C-alpha positions in Angstrom: 17.1 -13.3 23.5 20.6 -13.6 21.7 20.3 -15.3 18.4 16.6 -16.5 19.1 14.5 -15.4 15.6 11.7 -13.1 16.6 8.7 -13.1 13.7 6.7 -10.1 13.4 4.0 -11.5 16.1 7.0 -12.2 18.7 8.7 -9.2 18.0 6.0 -6.5 18.9 3.1 -8.5 20.7 4.4 -7.0 24.4 5.5 -3.3 22.8 4.1 -0.6 25.0 3.1 2.9 23.5 1.0 3.8 26.4 3.6 6.4 28.5 2.9 9.5 28.5 3.9 11.9 25.4 5.1 15.0 27.5 4.2 16.9 24.2 6.1 20.2 24.0 5.5 22.4 20.8 8.3 24.7 19.5 7.0 26.9 16.9 3.2 27.5 15.9 1.9 29.6 13.0 -1.7 29.8 11.5 -2.1 30.5 7.6 -3.9 29.4 4.5 -6.6 28.0 7.2 -4.0 25.5 8.4 -2.2 25.3 11.7 1.3 24.3 11.5 3.3 23.6 14.9 7.1 22.1 14.9 6.8 19.6 18.1 8.6 17.4 20.2 7.1 14.0 22.4 8.3 11.2 23.9 8.7 7.7 22.2 9.7 4.5 24.0 11.4 4.0 26.9 15.4 3.1 27.0 16.3 2.2 30.6 15.3 5.4 32.6 15.7 7.4 29.2 12.9 8.0 26.8 13.6 8.2 22.7 12.7 12.3 22.1 10.8 12.4 18.9 10.9 15.8 16.5 8.1 16.3 14.0 6.3 18.4 12.2 2.4 18.6 12.4 -0.4 20.3 10.9 -4.4 20.6 10.7 -7.2 22.5 9.3 -7.9 25.0 11.4 -11.5 24.0 11.4 -13.7 21.0 11.6 -14.3 17.6 13.8 -13.2 14.6 12.6 -10.3 15.1 10.4 -8.7 12.6 8.6 -4.8 12.0 9.9 -1.6 11.1 7.7 1.3 9.7 9.2 4.1 10.5 6.4 7.3 8.5 7.3 10.3 9.7 4.6 13.2 7.9 3.4 15.9 7.1 6.3 18.3 9.5 5.0 15.7 12.3 4.3 13.7 14.4 6.9 10.4 16.0 7.7 9.4 17.8 4.3 7.3 21.1 4.6 5.9 20.4 1.0 4.7 16.9 2.0 3.1 18.4 4.8 1.3 21.5 4.0 -0.1 19.5 0.5 -2.0 16.9 2.5 -2.9 19.3 4.6 -4.6 21.6 2.6 -6.3 18.7 1.1 -8.3 18.3 4.3 -5.8 15.8 6.1 -4.1 16.5 9.5 -0.6 15.2 9.2 2.3 14.4 11.3 6.1 13.8 9.7 8.6 12.8 11.8 12.1 12.9 11.8 13.9 9.4 12.6 17.0 9.1 11.0 18.5 11.2 14.1 21.4 13.0 14.6 22.5 14.8 11.1 25.2 17.3 10.5 23.3 20.8 9.8 20.0 19.7 10.6 18.0 22.2 12.4 16.0 19.6 14.3 16.0 15.7 14.8 14.6 13.3 16.8 17.4 12.4 19.2 18.0 8.5 20.7 19.4 7.5 23.7 23.0 6.8 24.1 22.5 2.8 24.5 20.6 2.3 20.9 22.5 5.5 19.1 22.6 2.8 16.0 19.2 4.1 15.7 20.9 7.1 14.5 21.6 6.4 10.7 25.1 7.8 10.3 25.9 5.2 13.0 23.6 2.4 12.3 26.6 0.2 10.5 25.3 -3.4 10.3 22.3 -2.6 12.6 20.9 -1.4 9.4 21.2 -4.4 7.0 21.7 -7.0 10.1 20.3 -8.9 13.0 23.5 -10.0 14.4 21.8 -10.5 18.1 17.7 -10.4 17.3 15.6 -7.7 15.3 15.3 -5.8 17.9 18.6 -4.5 18.2 18.3 -2.9 15.0 17.6 0.5 13.8 14.8 -0.7 12.2 13.1 -1.9 15.5 13.6 2.0 16.7 12.4 3.7 13.8 9.2 1.2 13.9 8.9 2.5 17.5 8.9 5.8 16.8 6.3 5.6 14.4 4.0 3.6 16.6 4.2 6.6 18.9 3.5 8.6 15.9 0.2 7.2 15.9 -0.2 7.7 19.6 0.4 11.2 19.2 -2.2 11.4 16.3 -4.7 9.4 18.4 -4.3 11.6 21.1 -6.0 14.9 19.1 -9.6 15.6 20.0 -10.3 16.2 16.2 -8.8 13.4 14.6 -10.5 10.8 12.8 -9.2 7.7 11.0 -5.7 7.7 10.4 -3.4 6.4 7.3 0.5 6.1 6.5 2.7 7.1 3.6 6.1 5.4 3.4 8.6 6.2 0.9 11.6 3.8 0.2 12.5 3.0 4.3 9.8 4.7 5.4 7.7 2.2 3.3 9.3 -0.5 4.8 8.3 1.0 8.4 4.8 1.0 6.9 4.2 -2.2 6.3 5.3 -3.0 9.8 2.8 -0.6 11.2 -0.1 -2.3 8.7 0.5 -5.9 10.4 0.7 -4.3 13.9 -1.3 -1.7 14.5 -4.7 -2.2 15.0 -5.4 1.7 14.8 -4.8 2.4 10.8 -7.3 2.5 8.2 -5.1 2.1 5.2 -1.7 2.4 4.6 0.9 3.0 1.5 4.1 1.5 1.2 6.0 3.5 -1.7 9.3 2.2 -3.7 9.2 -0.6 -0.5 8.3 -3.6 -0.6 11.2 -5.8 1.4 13.9 -8.5 0.1 16.7 -6.5 1.2 18.6 -9.4 1.9 18.4 -10.5 -1.4 19.9 -7.2 -2.8 22.1 -8.5 -5.9 20.3 -11.4 -6.3 17.9 -11.4 -9.3 14.9 -13.1 -8.9 15.1 -14.5 -12.6 19.1 -14.2 -12.8 21.6 -17.2 -13.2 23.2 -16.0 -9.9 23.4 -18.4 -6.9 20.6 -18.8 -4.6 21.1 -16.4 -1.3 23.4 -18.2 1.3 21.4 -18.4 4.3 22.2 -18.6 7.9 20.7 -18.0 11.4 21.4 -14.0 10.8 19.8 -14.3 7.6 16.9 -15.8 9.1 16.7 -13.1 11.7 16.4 -10.2 9.5 14.3 -11.8 6.9 11.3 -13.0 9.8 12.0 -9.7 11.8 12.6 -6.9 9.7 11.5 -7.9 6.2 8.0 -6.8 4.7 7.2 -9.9 2.7 7.3 -11.4 6.3 5.1 -8.4 7.7 2.6 -8.6 4.4 1.0 -12.0 5.7 0.0 -9.6 8.7 -1.7 -6.6 7.2 -4.8 -5.6 8.6 -5.8 -2.9 6.7 -6.1 -2.1 2.9 -3.0 -1.5 1.0 -2.1 0.7 -2.0 1.3 -0.7 -2.9 3.2 2.3 -5.2 6.3 1.2 -7.0 8.9 1.6 -9.6 10.0 -0.5 -12.4 13.8 0.9 -12.7 14.4 0.8 -8.5 18.1 0.6 -8.4 16.8 0.0 -4.3 14.3 -2.5 -4.6 14.0 -5.4 -7.0 10.7 -4.6 -8.8 10.6 -8.2 -9.9 9.8 -9.3 -6.4 7.5 -6.1 -5.8 4.5 -8.9 -6.4 5.6 -11.2 -4.4 5.2 -9.1 -1.3 1.6 -8.1 -2.7 0.0 -11.0 -3.1 0.9 -12.4 0.3 -1.7 -9.9 1.8 -4.6 -11.3 3.1 -7.7 -11.4 0.3 -9.8 -10.1 3.3 -8.1 -7.3 2.9 -8.5 -4.6 -0.1 -5.2 -4.3 -2.1 -4.3 -2.6 -5.5 -1.0 -2.0 -6.9 0.5 0.5 -9.3 4.0 0.8 -11.2 5.3 4.0 -12.5 7.1 3.0 -15.8 11.1 3.8 -16.2 11.2 5.4 -13.1 14.0 4.9 -10.2 12.3 5.2 -6.8 9.9 7.6 -7.8 6.2 8.1 -8.5 4.7 10.4 -11.4 1.3 12.4 -11.5 -0.2 8.9 -11.9 0.6 7.1 -8.9 0.0 10.5 -7.3 -3.5 10.3 -8.1 -4.0 6.6 -7.2 -2.8 7.7 -4.0 -4.9 10.7 -3.8 -8.3 8.2 -4.3 -7.0 5.8 -2.1 -6.7 7.6 0.9 -10.3 9.9 -0.1 -11.6 6.6 0.2 -10.6 5.1 3.4 -9.9 8.4 5.4 -12.7 10.5 3.8 -15.3 7.8 3.3 -15.3 8.9 -0.1 -17.2 6.2 -3.2 -13.9 5.5 -5.2 -14.1 2.5 -7.1 -10.5 0.5 -6.5 -9.7 -1.6 -9.2 -7.9 -5.0 -8.9 -4.5 -5.4 -10.1 -4.5 -6.6 -13.8 -3.9 -9.9 -14.7 -1.5 -11.1 -17.6 -0.3 -14.1 -19.2 3.0 -14.6 -21.9 2.0 -17.0 -24.2 1.6 -18.6 -28.2 -1.5 -17.3 -29.7 -3.1 -19.6 -32.6 -0.9 -17.0 -35.3 2.4 -18.3 -34.0 3.1 -14.7 -32.1 4.3 -14.3 -28.7 1.7 -12.2 -26.9 0.4 -10.8 -23.4 -3.1 -11.2 -22.8 -4.3 -8.9 -20.3 -7.2 -9.4 -18.1 -9.1 -6.5 -16.3 -11.1 -5.9 -13.3 -15.0 -6.5 -14.4 -16.7 -4.4 -12.0 -15.2 -1.1 -13.5 -14.9 0.6 -17.3 -11.4 0.4 -18.8 -9.9 4.0 -20.3 -7.0 2.8 -22.2 -4.6 -0.3 -21.2 -0.8 -0.1 -22.0 1.6 -3.2 -21.9 5.4 -2.8 -21.6 8.0 -5.9 -22.5 11.9 -5.8 -21.9 14.2 -8.3 -23.0 17.3 -10.6 -21.3 18.3 -8.2 -19.1 17.4 -9.9 -15.5 18.9 -6.7 -13.1 15.4 -5.2 -13.4 16.4 -1.7 -12.8 18.3 -1.7 -16.0 15.6 -2.9 -18.2 14.7 -1.1 -21.9 10.7 -1.3 -21.3 9.0 -1.1 -24.3 5.6 0.3 -25.3 4.1 -3.1 -26.8 1.6 -2.9 -30.3 -1.9 -3.4 -29.3 -3.3 -6.6 -31.4 -6.7 -7.4 -30.4 -9.5 -7.2 -28.0 -10.1 -11.0 -26.5 -13.2 -12.2 -24.5 -14.8 -9.7 -22.2 -12.8 -7.7 -20.2 -9.4 -8.9 -22.0 -7.3 -7.5 -24.8 -4.1 -8.9 -26.4 -0.3 -7.5 -27.0 2.3 -8.4 -29.4 5.2 -8.9 -27.4 7.6 -8.4 -30.3 10.9 -9.5 -28.9 14.4 -10.1 -31.1 15.4 -13.3 -32.7 17.6 -15.5 -30.2 16.2 -13.8 -27.0 16.5 -15.8 -24.3 14.0 -14.4 -21.3 11.0 -11.8 -21.9 9.3 -9.8 -19.1 6.4 -7.8 -19.4 3.4 -5.8 -17.4 0.7 -4.0 -18.1 -0.7 -0.9 -16.8 -4.5 -0.3 -16.7 -6.8 3.3 -16.3 -9.9 3.4 -15.3 -12.7 5.5 -16.2 -12.7 6.5 -12.1 -9.4 8.3 -12.7 -7.3 4.7 -10.7 -4.6 3.0 -12.3 -3.3 -0.2 -11.9 -0.5 -2.4 -12.9 -0.4 -6.1 -13.4 2.8 -7.9 -11.9 5.8 -8.6 -14.1 5.4 -11.9 -15.8 8.1 -13.8 -17.0 9.2 -16.4 -19.8 12.1 -18.1 -20.7 12.3 -18.4 -24.6 13.4 -21.6 -26.3 12.3 -20.4 -30.0 11.4 -17.6 -31.8 7.8 -16.5 -33.1 5.8 -15.3 -36.3 6.4 -11.7 -34.7 10.2 -12.2 -33.6 12.1 -8.8 -34.7 15.5 -8.8 -36.4 18.2 -6.8 -34.6 18.3 -2.8 -35.0 21.3 -0.2 -35.6 19.0 2.9 -34.6 18.6 3.1 -30.9 16.4 6.3 -31.6 14.9 8.8 -33.2 11.7 11.1 -32.9 10.0 8.9 -34.8 9.7 6.8 -31.7 8.5 9.8 -29.3 9.1 9.6 -25.8 9.1 5.7 -25.6 12.2 4.2 -23.3 13.6 7.6 -22.2 13.3 8.5 -18.7 15.1 11.1 -16.8 18.9 11.4 -14.9 17.7 12.7 -11.7 14.9 15.1 -9.8 16.0 17.8 -8.2 15.3 18.0 -4.5 13.1 21.3 -5.5 11.0 19.1 -7.9 9.5 16.4 -5.6 7.7 16.5 -2.8 9.6 13.8 0.1 12.1 13.0 -2.9 10.1 11.2 -4.6 7.0 12.1 -5.8 6.7 14.7 -8.9 3.7 16.2 -8.8 3.1 17.7 -12.2 0.5 16.8 -14.7 3.2 17.7 -18.1 5.8 14.1 -19.0 9.1 14.7 -17.4 10.3 13.6 -21.2 9.0 15.1 -24.1 10.0 16.5 -27.6 10.6 19.8 -28.8 10.9 21.6 -32.0 14.6 22.2 -32.7 16.2 23.7 -36.1 14.5 23.2 -39.7 11.5 21.7 -38.1 13.3 18.6 -36.8 12.4 17.4 -33.3 14.1 16.1 -30.4 14.1 14.8 -27.3 14.5 16.7 -24.1 14.2 16.9 -20.6 14.9 19.6 -17.8 16.0 16.3 -15.6 18.2 15.0 -18.0 17.9 12.1 -20.1 18.6 8.5 -19.6 18.3 5.4 -21.8 18.7 1.6 -21.1 18.0 0.0 -24.7 21.7 0.5 -25.1 22.0 -2.9 -23.3 18.9 -4.3 -24.8 19.9 -7.1 -27.3 18.2 -5.8 -29.9 20.2 -3.1 -29.8 23.6 -4.2 -28.6 26.6 -2.6 -30.8 29.2 -5.3 -31.8 32.6 -4.6 -30.9 34.4 -1.5 -31.4 31.3 0.4 -32.9 30.5 4.0 -32.6 28.2 5.9 -30.8 26.5 8.5 -33.7 24.1 11.2 -32.8 22.5 14.8 -33.3 22.1 17.2 -30.5 20.9 20.6 -30.5 21.3 23.8 -27.7 19.6 27.4 -28.1 22.1 28.6 -25.6 26.2 27.7 -24.8 26.1 24.5 -22.5 28.2 21.3 -21.6 26.4 18.3 -21.4 28.1 15.4 -19.1 27.2 12.0 -21.1 27.6 9.1 -18.5 27.5 5.2 -19.7 27.1 3.0 -16.6 28.9 -0.6 -17.9 29.8 -4.3 -15.9 33.6 -4.3 -15.2 35.0 -7.2 -13.3 31.3 -7.8 -11.4 31.1 -4.4 -10.9 29.3 -1.7 -12.4 31.4 1.7 -13.2 30.8 4.9 -14.4 32.3 6.3 -17.1 31.7 10.2 -18.4 32.7 12.1 -21.6 32.0 16.1 -21.3 30.7 17.6 -25.0 30.7 21.1 -25.2 27.4 22.6 -27.5 27.9 25.5 -29.3 24.4 27.3 -29.1 23.8 27.8 -32.4 20.6 27.7 -34.4 21.8 24.1 -36.0 22.1 20.6 -35.0 25.5 19.1 -34.6 26.4 15.3 -35.3 28.6 13.9 -32.9 30.4 10.7 -33.0 31.8 8.4 -29.7 34.3 5.8 -28.9 34.4 3.8 -26.3 37.6 5.7 -25.2 35.9 8.5 -24.7 34.5 7.5 -21.7 36.4 7.6 -18.7 36.4 7.2 -14.7 37.4 9.7 -12.4 40.8 7.9 -12.4 41.0 8.9 -16.2 40.6 5.0 -17.2 38.9 4.4 -20.6 35.6 2.2 -20.9 36.8 -0.8 -23.1 34.2 -1.5 -25.4 30.4 0.1 -25.2 28.9 -3.2 -25.6 29.4 -3.6 -22.0 27.0 -0.6 -21.3 24.5 -0.7 -19.1 22.5 2.8 -19.9 23.5 5.8 -21.6 22.6 9.2 -20.1 22.8 12.9 -21.0 22.4 15.9 -18.6 23.3 19.8 -18.3 22.3 22.6 -16.6 21.4 24.0 -19.6 18.7 23.2 -22.2 19.6 20.9 -25.1 18.1 18.0 -26.7 19.1 14.9 -29.0 17.8 12.8 -31.6 18.9 9.9 -34.1 21.2 7.7 -31.9 22.2 5.1 -33.8 25.8 2.5 -34.2 28.0 2.9 -36.8 
């Protein structure tokens, strides 16, 4: 078996998930018309031992043929009771297991036999991102085995109907494997997951060298990676991704999606500017999708938008968007970015609508800066049924300027830009479900009224701006950063710049005291004001990839520009 390259078929064709579950209910309660359990049941056999799976389960107190959801968290997360309760309150039976294993301070976790101790995330080491022997001797095989027994557990429940799976990040990669190897799934929703882990650091559209392949890489890609499982998918798939995900290359997301057979219904959505998170629009898609495939509701699921970047008859660079003609389009938005090959660091800017094209088609201007070498664009389209879909990220290598090419600018932001280009620094655990979904109909970034009737940009989650690396706004050498800030109460804002240094990304920080007066205060910062933990200053602001503002107190900013 050593050094054998296992495919999705050969890895799982003899897997035994028929062993007795030996369920043990650890605790039980009933409230709000729900029955909730903390359970243990047996997983796969390892020699004479069994994996001991820990999970939370909830189901409606009444009814039959109840649709069920298996929710798989990220690898460093565990059971999220808020996620279990939310979907259970919507009429689903919900099972959410722990698969990360032994974890300091955890009240309950899945116990793996010593022979596969590497299935515990904290002991995984190379078993996480390498297949040194085969794909079977990895933590991924053990985690998918846990999920396979979770599906078996759900199927043993008398009142259960159709079963779907939701997987977040690493849990999403597990969901891809389930969708390809389980006959018992009605739908799958991988979230911020789509494979290509072996290609981390190798940008799809960059000038970096190709991935160095050897037998180990072939073993890992063939037996573990989601893109290898996508062609074998057996059920409808909703793929939810975020454009600025530092753990997954958004440019490759559609490559995985396109490998799913057209025989299965599938669709796709990008959350703009988020890093490994999904907002309210994506969560709405999820609810509609599982409502259709688990509850049998009549829901129109539109196909992803089609996009092409081209020069039109006016000599302008445009994005031509084509919609699913079976649905009624409520609105369409197109986002563009320039030059940045690292997808997680792109400044996605909303494009200007130009005109309607032929039937089910709209055209948007891509106003790229003069001299740009690359341009990226994607579309987001929402339909009257409430479902939103995206296109792939289209790419064009620039060989000339166009009639709508624009000039460089010193103004990074003013309130006239509204919320465009800003995103959040971080979400607190309490503000997201399963450390991923922001269940809030209000935008996480907004404009607030400051002193003298002047508005500023604000967020409870901090403010992040990738525009600092955009070639249109990149500063010249020795430039200074000027901006206005307002805080109603005294607070300290931590300003962070992520910059490239010697081939690595380093964080530089500056603490800014805001006195909490009823007026705007202007601030001017130089590169040397930003320092590492070791007190080394930033050499040049033009090296920055993003700038972030965060404080425990309320604040807003305006008028960011270069001096």
